[in-house]
C-alpha positions, 0 to 999 in steps of 0.5 A: 537392574532394579533399584530399591527405594522407600515409600510411605503411606500415611493414613491421612484421616488419622494424622494429626499433623504433629510434624515429628515425621517431618523433623525425623526424616533424614532425606527431607521427603515428608511435608505437611499438606496445605489441605486439611483432613476431616479433623482439620489437621494438615496431614503428612505426605511424601513431597519428595518421594524419589528421595525416600530410602525407606529408613523407617524413622518417620514410622518409628517417631509417629505417636499415632502409628499412622505411617507405613513404610515400604520398599519398592523396586524401581527400574533403573 
């Protein structure tokens, strides 16, 4: 039986590393990368992807709308 899990995609070049998504994530999935994007910002990424529930809190709070949330099927 397949389980449904969440997943996010961050437009790393447009992310300005404001950390609002990191704070908004109830399952502590998102962190800021040590690396920087072309603009010099530490961008958001999924540090703990297996914990994502697809709640969309990160996308809703992002001031630049650079996060897309998906639901994915995972074989159990």
